[in-house]
VOGU-3710 file (C-alpha; in Angstrom, 3 decimals, decimal comma):
1> mkiisvdfet> 17,050/32,445/35,255  17,677/35,572/33,301  15,555/36,460/30,271  17,510/37,762/27,282  15,179/39,385/24,707  16,477/39,565/21,156  15,445/40,837/17,764  17,466/40,571/14,617  17,238/42,802/11,589  18,438/41,203/8,362
11> yydrqfslsk> 18,833/42,109/4,725  15,819/41,713/2,459  14,562/42,807/-0,874  11,553/42,255/-3,112  12,580/38,710/-4,064  14,703/37,737/-1,064  12,380/37,887/1,922  10,378/35,697/4,219  7,263/36,341/2,077  9,019/34,759/-0,881
21> ltteeylrhp> 11,136/32,087/0,858  10,752/29,691/3,758  12,604/30,569/6,979  15,036/27,715/6,245  15,679/28,894/2,652  16,073/32,490/3,823  18,526/31,757/6,607  20,628/29,332/4,575  20,772/31,491/1,480  24,142/33,017/0,408
31> dfevigvavk> 22,497/36,533/0,422  21,510/36,257/4,115  23,066/39,113/6,125  22,612/40,269/9,715  22,267/44,089/9,756  22,036/44,235/13,483  20,463/42,870/16,674  18,806/44,435/19,712  19,453/42,742/23,086  17,778/43,256/26,501
41> vddgdthwls> 18,475/41,439/29,702  15,459/41,219/32,019  14,197/44,824/32,726  17,464/46,422/31,725  18,116/48,828/28,919  17,885/47,468/25,357  21,147/47,779/23,283  21,461/47,867/19,467  24,460/46,047/18,004  25,621/46,248/14,409
51> geldalktyl> 28,880/45,151/12,773  30,732/42,364/10,993  29,494/38,852/11,713  32,625/37,704/13,544  32,653/40,851/15,714  28,961/40,383/16,593  29,608/36,727/17,505  32,477/37,557/19,709  30,513/40,261/21,497  27,414/38,107/22,011
61> hanydwsnsa> 29,428/35,218/23,435  31,522/37,372/25,673  28,786/39,584/27,236  25,816/37,278/27,805  25,365/34,008/29,738  23,192/32,228/27,148  23,402/28,678/28,345  21,863/29,687/31,675  19,284/32,054/30,281  16,024/32,010/28,430
71> vlahnamfdg> 15,877/33,776/25,085  12,674/35,748/24,369  11,582/36,829/20,853  8,547/37,519/18,812  8,852/34,645/16,316  11,670/32,862/18,081  11,819/30,232/15,388  13,488/32,941/13,241  15,666/34,735/15,827  16,496/31,476/17,612
81> ailawifdih> 17,660/29,878/14,419  19,968/32,842/13,715  21,425/32,466/17,182  22,001/28,745/16,704  22,899/28,402/13,071  24,933/31,564/12,655  26,297/32,368/16,136  26,361/28,928/17,786  24,324/30,208/20,680  22,028/27,781/22,523
91> pklyldtlcm> 20,013/29,127/25,464  18,472/27,057/28,198  14,918/27,933/27,149  13,158/29,569/24,207  10,231/31,911/24,933  8,029/33,286/22,164  5,300/35,932/22,337  4,061/34,936/18,871  3,301/31,415/20,113  1,862/32,813/23,352
101> gravhgtevs> -0,290/35,215/21,431  -1,931/32,504/19,418  -2,671/30,526/22,602  -3,953/33,497/24,582  -6,069/35,112/21,902  -6,958/32,159/19,729  -6,085/31,461/16,140  -8,761/33,848/14,779  -6,815/36,880/16,017  -3,653/38,045/14,294
111> aslknlaalh> -0,655/37,307/16,499  1,602/39,872/14,728  3,611/42,110/17,090  1,807/45,164/15,606  -1,652/43,801/16,350  -0,903/42,409/19,783  0,734/45,664/20,808  -2,383/47,506/19,711  -4,701/45,114/21,462  -2,890/45,516/24,769
121> higekgdevi> -2,232/49,337/24,330  1,483/49,078/24,982  2,736/51,145/22,103  3,074/51,112/18,331  5,363/49,082/16,138  7,377/51,357/13,837  7,629/51,129/10,040  11,371/51,911/9,553  11,767/48,385/8,177  10,132/49,598/4,992
131> dalgkhredf> 13,033/52,025/4,314  15,482/49,106/4,756  14,245/47,358/1,628  17,167/46,356/-0,550  19,812/47,761/1,811  22,875/45,911/2,964  24,455/47,077/6,170  27,113/49,052/4,263  24,337/50,951/2,441  22,982/52,595/5,577
141> teealsrygd> 24,130/56,081/6,610  25,094/56,391/10,243  21,831/58,284/10,885  19,692/55,687/9,036  21,300/52,772/10,877  20,613/54,519/14,165  16,954/54,910/13,273  16,803/51,294/12,307  18,377/50,443/15,636  15,692/52,439/17,470
151> ycindvelay> 13,006/50,559/15,525  14,555/47,221/16,485  14,878/48,348/20,168  11,163/49,269/20,152  10,278/45,747/18,864  12,246/44,230/21,771  10,512/46,451/24,280  7,085/45,633/22,922  7,765/41,881/22,965  9,088/42,069/26,571
161> dlfkifmraf> 6,021/44,047/27,705  3,737/41,505/26,004  5,502/38,696/27,668  4,982/40,293/31,103  1,255/40,715/30,316  0,852/37,184/29,036  2,680/35,681/32,012  0,004/37,004/34,464  -2,131/34,007/33,522  -0,202/31,951/31,041
171> pkkelkvidl> 0,250/28,298/32,196  3,977/27,759/32,880  3,859/24,135/31,724  2,953/25,440/28,244  6,245/27,364/28,114  8,091/24,066/27,990  5,830/22,845/25,216  6,619/26,005/23,210  10,365/25,449/23,864  10,211/21,851/22,687
181> tlrmfiepvl> 8,261/22,836/19,584  10,705/25,574/18,642  13,743/23,305/19,171  12,486/20,979/16,482  13,362/23,654/13,982  16,115/25,594/15,736  18,178/22,607/16,747  17,432/19,915/14,146  18,684/16,406/14,320  16,687/14,422/11,731
191> rldpdklrth> 18,529/14,007/8,389  17,313/13,741/4,818  18,672/11,225/2,407  19,492/13,102/-0,843  20,183/9,943/-2,877  16,819/8,422/-2,004  15,075/11,750/-2,621  16,650/12,049/-6,134  15,557/8,538/-6,930  12,016/9,147/-5,726
201> lttlqtakek> 11,788/12,410/-7,730  12,946/10,651/-10,864  10,441/7,889/-10,311  7,628/10,437/-9,925  8,600/12,432/-12,997  9,122/9,295/-15,136  5,674/7,872/-14,215  4,057/11,240/-15,033  5,757/11,393/-18,456  4,775/7,776/-19,179
211> lldecgiake> 1,089/8,602/-18,468  1,373/11,578/-20,830  2,891/9,527/-23,640  0,157/6,880/-23,300  -2,424/9,573/-23,905  -0,722/11,032/-26,951  -1,741/14,475/-25,865  0,062/17,755/-25,100  0,546/18,668/-21,408  -1,133/21,940/-21,892
221> elmsnpkfak> -4,313/20,249/-22,955  -4,376/18,229/-19,772  -3,713/21,184/-17,567  -6,465/23,325/-19,067  -10,001/22,453/-18,071  -11,611/23,422/-21,427  -8,950/21,567/-23,437  -9,161/18,520/-21,155  -12,932/18,564/-21,716  -12,468/18,608/-25,491
231> alealgvipp> -9,956/15,719/-25,254  -12,669/13,707/-23,389  -15,287/14,644/-26,022  -12,983/13,431/-28,755  -13,069/10,008/-27,104  -16,856/10,161/-26,963  -17,131/11,036/-23,357  -19,384/13,750/-21,975  -17,321/15,765/-19,457  -18,783/15,519/-15,895
241> tkisvrteke> -20,025/18,759/-14,413  -21,136/20,158/-11,074  -22,483/23,337/-9,515  -19,670/25,481/-8,066  -20,165/26,354/-4,425  -18,444/29,667/-4,898  -20,065/30,931/-8,134  -23,253/28,796/-8,045  -22,750/28,148/-11,694  -22,153/24,989/-13,624
251> tfafaksdeg> -18,478/24,045/-13,926  -16,358/20,975/-14,883  -16,155/18,301/-12,205  -12,441/17,532/-12,685  -11,409/17,345/-9,048  -10,146/14,006/-7,753  -12,994/13,983/-5,212  -15,731/14,602/-7,781  -17,859/11,504/-8,279  -18,190/12,030/-12,040
261> fkalqehenp> -14,406/12,272/-12,355  -13,897/9,223/-10,189  -16,158/7,165/-12,516  -13,975/8,078/-15,478  -11,035/6,266/-13,880  -12,917/3,024/-14,422  -14,220/3,888/-17,868  -14,487/0,905/-20,314  -12,187/2,741/-22,774  -8,503/2,311/-21,800
271> qvqalvaari> -7,657/5,588/-23,511  -10,117/7,413/-21,209  -8,517/5,710/-18,230  -5,088/6,780/-19,399  -6,218/10,284/-20,029  -7,732/10,651/-16,563  -4,695/9,007/-14,962  -2,484/11,467/-16,756  -4,611/14,363/-15,634  -4,344/13,127/-11,983
281> glkstleetr> -0,619/12,672/-12,374  -0,094/16,175/-13,654  -2,463/17,896/-11,284  -1,356/16,064/-8,185  2,037/17,700/-7,859  2,136/17,927/-4,050  4,346/14,911/-3,579  6,690/15,997/-6,363  6,806/19,557/-4,994  7,436/18,347/-1,452
291> tkrfldiatr> 10,201/15,931/-2,684  11,886/18,773/-4,465  11,717/20,930/-1,308  13,187/18,153/0,809  15,978/17,636/-1,721  16,683/21,403/-1,589  16,936/21,226/2,183  19,131/18,122/2,074  21,654/19,661/-0,344  21,533/23,394/0,498
301> gmrprslaar> 24,788/24,704/1,934  25,292/27,377/4,531  27,447/30,462/4,308  31,148/29,244/4,206  32,303/31,881/6,727  29,720/30,669/9,297  31,566/27,708/10,845  28,702/27,152/13,398  26,238/26,774/10,561  28,066/24,061/8,744
311> kyrgvlpvpi> 26,920/21,340/11,168  23,283/22,095/10,143  23,875/21,279/6,472  21,626/18,429/5,333  19,568/18,295/8,480  15,817/18,830/8,441  14,709/21,847/10,493  11,181/20,806/11,501  8,844/23,777/11,331  5,870/22,873/13,555
321> kyyaahtgrw> 3,385/25,636/14,397  2,472/25,775/18,084  -1,174/26,273/18,708  -1,989/26,308/14,966  -5,624/25,089/15,288  -8,750/26,294/17,134  -8,283/23,271/19,428  -4,643/24,120/20,255  -3,198/21,312/18,117  0,086/21,702/16,205
331> ggydkvnlqn> 0,088/22,384/12,544  2,339/22,426/9,480  4,298/25,584/8,870  6,677/27,343/6,553  5,650/25,359/3,451  6,965/22,084/5,003  3,817/20,463/6,284  4,956/17,226/7,917  1,445/16,844/9,348  0,066/15,659/6,020
341> lpsrgtnakv> 2,763/13,414/4,577  1,017/10,694/2,551  -0,089/7,614/4,523  -1,773/5,605/1,704  -0,891/4,612/-1,830  2,087/3,159/-3,608  4,460/6,007/-2,567  3,044/6,483/0,906  6,173/5,518/2,870  8,839/6,442/0,271
351> lkscicvpdg> 9,031/10,157/1,244  8,857/9,374/4,896  11,671/6,885/4,565  13,881/9,752/3,303  13,759/11,219/6,812  16,367/9,371/8,862  18,609/9,680/11,895  22,396/10,190/12,216  24,683/7,196/12,014  24,723/5,143/15,168
361> ctlieadsaq> 21,232/6,202/16,106  17,776/4,671/15,967  14,487/6,530/15,434  11,674/5,959/17,900  8,082/6,797/16,977  5,460/6,618/19,674  1,776/6,900/18,844  -1,148/7,536/21,155  -3,557/5,004/19,654  -7,221/5,939/19,118
371> iearvlawls> -6,743/8,792/21,511  -9,702/10,903/20,457  -12,169/7,910/20,517  -10,852/7,031/23,997  -11,184/10,601/25,251  -14,808/10,726/23,942  -15,756/7,506/25,735  -14,088/8,711/28,994  -15,465/12,296/28,913  -19,035/11,107/28,268
381> aqdnlvkafs> -18,723/8,339/30,885  -19,674/5,726/28,260  -18,462/3,138/30,715  -18,914/0,037/28,585  -16,659/1,585/25,906  -14,140/2,841/28,487  -13,902/-0,693/29,903  -13,485/-2,217/26,407  -10,635/0,160/25,673  -9,064/-0,510/29,151
391> mgedvyqtma> -9,205/-4,314/28,593  -7,593/-4,008/25,122  -10,747/-5,318/23,420  -11,248/-4,834/19,678  -13,913/-2,084/19,933  -14,213/-1,946/16,138  -15,139/-5,573/16,056  -17,608/-5,139/18,879  -19,312/-2,241/17,110  -19,498/-4,301/13,890
401> aaiygvppek> -21,093/-7,186/15,839  -23,789/-4,831/17,108  -24,368/-3,525/13,562  -24,655/-6,916/11,905  -26,153/-8,923/14,730  -23,530/-11,650/14,721  -20,972/-12,805/17,301  -17,700/-10,821/17,242  -15,655/-13,783/16,159  -17,854/-14,070/12,994
411> itkeqrfigk> -17,156/-10,530/11,894  -15,415/-10,204/8,470  -12,653/-7,812/7,598  -15,039/-5,647/5,582  -17,543/-5,589/8,451  -14,910/-4,658/10,924  -13,873/-1,715/8,715  -17,537/-0,488/8,921  -17,339/-0,844/12,715  -14,057/1,100/12,784
421> ttilgagygm> -15,405/3,905/10,654  -18,539/4,095/12,828  -16,540/4,358/16,069  -14,188/6,961/14,689  -16,697/8,928/12,597  -20,045/8,813/14,305  -18,979/10,075/17,694  -19,696/13,676/17,052  -23,272/13,676/15,818  -22,594/12,846/12,198
431> gflkfkdqlk> -25,849/12,257/10,191  -26,458/9,212/8,079  -26,038/11,044/4,736  -22,617/12,335/5,667  -21,778/8,922/7,050  -22,730/7,360/3,696  -20,513/9,860/1,840  -17,592/9,168/4,196  -17,890/5,431/3,569  -17,942/6,081/-0,183
441> tfgvdvteee> -14,655/7,978/-0,025  -13,157/4,781/1,455  -14,617/2,731/-1,457  -17,542/1,314/0,512  -20,967/2,038/-1,036  -24,076/1,557/1,224  -27,675/2,690/0,728  -29,142/5,621/2,621  -31,347/3,197/4,517  -28,310/1,125/5,603
451> arriiniyre> -26,388/4,305/6,623  -29,351/5,441/8,672  -29,649/1,994/10,360  -25,872/1,978/11,253  -26,026/5,552/12,727  -29,157/4,666/14,723  -27,442/1,569/16,192  -24,390/3,601/17,188  -26,552/6,151/18,978  -28,693/3,476/20,675
461> tngaitylwr> -25,612/1,606/21,981  -23,777/4,810/23,147  -26,386/6,806/24,996  -23,890/8,565/27,211  -22,067/9,966/24,158  -25,329/11,194/22,569  -26,222/12,827/25,845  -22,903/14,639/25,871  -23,815/16,236/22,470  -26,988/17,545/24,008
471> eaqtalmgmy> -25,026/18,819/27,022  -22,688/20,702/24,779  -25,622/22,253/22,897  -26,963/23,483/26,226  -23,458/24,804/27,112  -23,445/26,764/23,869  -26,750/28,326/24,827  -25,248/29,058/28,191  -22,254/30,863/26,720  -24,629/32,808/24,452
481> qgekyklgre> -26,837/33,887/27,409  -23,983/34,475/29,770  -24,702/31,449/31,988  -22,553/28,559/33,124  -23,375/24,991/32,393  -21,651/21,702/33,148  -19,900/19,831/30,252  -18,487/16,364/30,589  -16,706/14,862/33,580  -16,603/17,047/36,667
491> gvlkihpnln> -13,455/19,113/36,966  -12,151/18,640/33,396  -13,680/21,539/31,535  -14,844/25,005/32,697  -17,279/27,104/30,725  -16,512/30,867/30,715  -19,529/32,611/29,189  -18,053/36,049/29,722  -15,081/35,010/27,594  -16,995/32,894/25,092
501> gielpsgllm> -14,717/29,980/25,782  -14,112/26,622/27,321  -11,102/26,401/29,692  -9,052/23,343/29,036  -6,933/21,394/31,615  -3,862/23,156/30,092  -5,248/26,408/31,534  -5,786/27,838/28,057  -9,210/28,771/26,513  -10,783/27,260/23,430
511> ryedlateet> -12,756/30,253/22,184  -16,038/30,826/20,292  -15,888/34,541/19,817  -19,043/36,593/19,251  -21,508/33,690/19,446  -24,594/34,406/17,395  -27,828/32,508/16,678  -30,114/32,072/13,764  -33,463/30,414/13,423  -33,436/27,668/10,728
521> ekglqfsykt> -35,766/24,898/9,559  -33,852/22,556/11,836  -33,997/24,829/14,809  -31,603/27,296/16,497  -28,189/27,438/14,699  -25,117/28,892/16,529  -22,151/30,455/14,795  -18,959/32,181/15,912  -16,616/34,731/14,421  -13,575/33,670/12,405
531> rsgsakiygg> -11,024/35,572/10,346  -12,841/34,583/7,145  -16,264/35,434/8,484  -18,107/32,899/10,703  -18,365/29,206/11,300  -21,313/27,139/12,328  -21,119/25,374/15,659  -23,388/22,842/17,390  -23,173/20,366/20,207  -21,594/17,460/18,333
541> kvienvcqal> -19,018/19,820/16,784  -18,169/21,282/20,267  -17,542/17,743/21,555  -15,283/17,029/18,504  -13,356/20,215/19,281  -13,169/19,343/22,948  -11,945/15,812/22,314  -9,247/17,016/19,969  -8,176/19,719/22,504  -8,018/17,223/25,361
551> arcimaeqmv> -6,007/14,775/23,234  -3,658/17,648/22,538  -3,341/18,474/26,242  -2,487/14,882/26,998  -0,003/14,701/24,095  1,751/17,827/25,238  2,145/16,587/28,747  3,390/13,233/27,521  5,855/15,012/25,263  7,212/16,930/28,299
561> qiskryrpll> 7,553/13,669/30,164  9,567/12,165/27,294  11,789/15,285/27,133  13,088/14,581/30,569  15,365/12,002/28,889  14,958/12,297/25,113  14,217/15,399/23,144  11,196/15,159/20,780  12,290/15,908/17,231  8,937/15,853/15,569
571> tvhdsvvccv> 5,292/15,582/16,483  2,631/14,593/13,948  -1,010/14,449/15,059  -0,899/12,051/18,101  2,705/10,800/17,660  6,155/11,857/18,853  9,478/11,069/17,217  12,787/10,812/19,062  16,322/9,840/18,198  18,423/7,603/20,550
581> sdtevdeaaa> 21,764/5,873/20,455  21,730/2,338/19,017  23,166/1,184/22,363  20,073/2,202/24,370  17,127/1,379/22,071  15,389/-1,030/24,407  15,856/1,178/27,436  14,628/4,314/25,488  11,665/2,546/23,794  10,524/1,224/27,179
591> fvgecmrwip> 10,751/4,688/28,690  8,946/6,378/25,832  6,259/3,782/25,854  5,747/4,325/29,635  5,485/8,097/28,993  2,820/7,502/26,350  0,783/5,565/28,816  1,137/8,198/31,442  -1,875/10,461/32,099  -2,113/13,689/34,060
601> ewaeglpvrg> -4,154/13,776/37,273  -7,146/15,463/35,628  -7,536/12,483/33,265  -7,705/9,779/35,933  -9,350/6,652/34,467  -8,692/7,555/30,884  -7,623/4,340/29,055  -4,718/5,637/27,018  -2,520/3,346/24,942  0,993/4,015/23,577
611> dvdvgenyge> 2,417/2,113/20,588  6,135/2,331/19,994  7,933/1,645/16,758  11,628/1,738/16,045  13,641/1,961/12,834  16,457/3,588/10,826  14,085/6,094/9,180  10,613/7,557/9,634  8,966/5,450/6,947  10,307/2,028/7,793
621> ctqwvsplgl> 9,683/1,539/11,505  8,486/-1,669/13,111  6,812/-2,357/16,405  9,270/-2,507/19,293  9,229/-5,645/21,337  11,102/-5,650/24,619  13,778/-8,284/25,415  11,117/-9,888/27,555  8,873/-10,300/24,505  6,467/-7,501/25,466
631> saa> 5,491/-4,665/23,213  5,221/-1,122/24,525  1,461/-0,997/23,948
//
């Protein structure tokens, strides 16, 4: 398969640029213009092409075999979308040195083409793009356009050289994961319901105005901390305060998570309650902002002269960032973070329900249930917990029974919730004070003594897990001293002290760059270098990182398995969303469920579980049950 490297240069100015707009906004904007493109096939010469859009399209289709080739770019989400949306070009595979750079060097290193080229000593990225500010193609002189072409050609050469360097050790199976991730944006299928979005936006805005009216106070007073404090004082309330972590000075505690502010929500004076509710309503604009952004995407048109682009109107290009986190997990991107859509509250499912599938299709959402807790039990060889997961037992209920000393069948709903929080929260060395605070955020208040008792019971009943924390602490010391130590099950993880990293089954490294130590009252404290400075690391945190990373490895391989028949359109945390014809829902759901129960060879014995839901939209799915009466779990 040939590799066609591409890089597009497009019109931009101080207001119309990717620093001001999302990629989707920029590419769908009426002012979008292709100035030119550089193209290289394998090791051949790189050619610069510039001209009218129709002429470029004719040339690109006539001279390159796209459907049987891989397209390589640095930031293929951008260049690939131009190929698809503007030129109706769809390659067999998308390759991206930006994605590869994040995976190879870690998220704490800039993956810009300029930085990566410098790191690998392959040349310098030019700065001719600065002179192109505010210039349409017709504004360039012949000489200036030629220089711009040389700049673009150099970018293609740098990206191709980077690709060759990366491919010396880059795991090939991850190339497919990159391709699937990019196609979620480049070749979107999911639709947005503009009518439902408008209704939801009106509901949000009306509720906000109602809260404001009930307070009888100007919006400016609510938005200003000092004025809001005076409004509270006028009602006889002393404004809550806290010590700022950043300035170390006393400041108002008006954040939703501040305990003093939370208490005001239940104040005996209804006017105070209304004032605080209005403050929250005005400050919490995330859902309103996201709804507006979704509505813009749903109704934004494409350039009329671009016939290929018309079919993308109203669809939701899904910008998922490959290798966004230290652990390799995906993340939100391009100001459309689908990773943190609300999951609780009155409006939790409303926005998600605005994401739907084309007519005649059904949405399938498959979730890898409790994957991190299962990985932790398996990696540590906590055999009783592994067996419980394998047998489909209610491990939360079992944990609660151990905590409260009663038979599992006697456990109440509230006690089971404590058991669930313990299983999901205490597995990485969490102390009793933090555990107490975590419970409080869920509305459960326990004493310090009770929190300590629960944490002690967890650790006493899960000795293999607590041993794994200590093993990870020893592994940290090994990396620091340049020595190798075992971590977890044999053959799953490899410690590379010379690289300050842990090799994952994917073949990629989870890095702890420039490990350092510091003597504290609690003993030796490790830290590693980050872009913002440094981050503390310890055995329990390493295991949390490892479990998240292993869960991601499994999810990636399951996603590839699913893609053999159905293309993943969205991945959120440990779930995958697909779209299938109404006529094959049962067959597809059964296949997807089977894929979510599939495990790679390195994870033999890991008790995974896949839940499959189906529905007309993302927010209103129900558990799929096969014609035989069996669910996919």
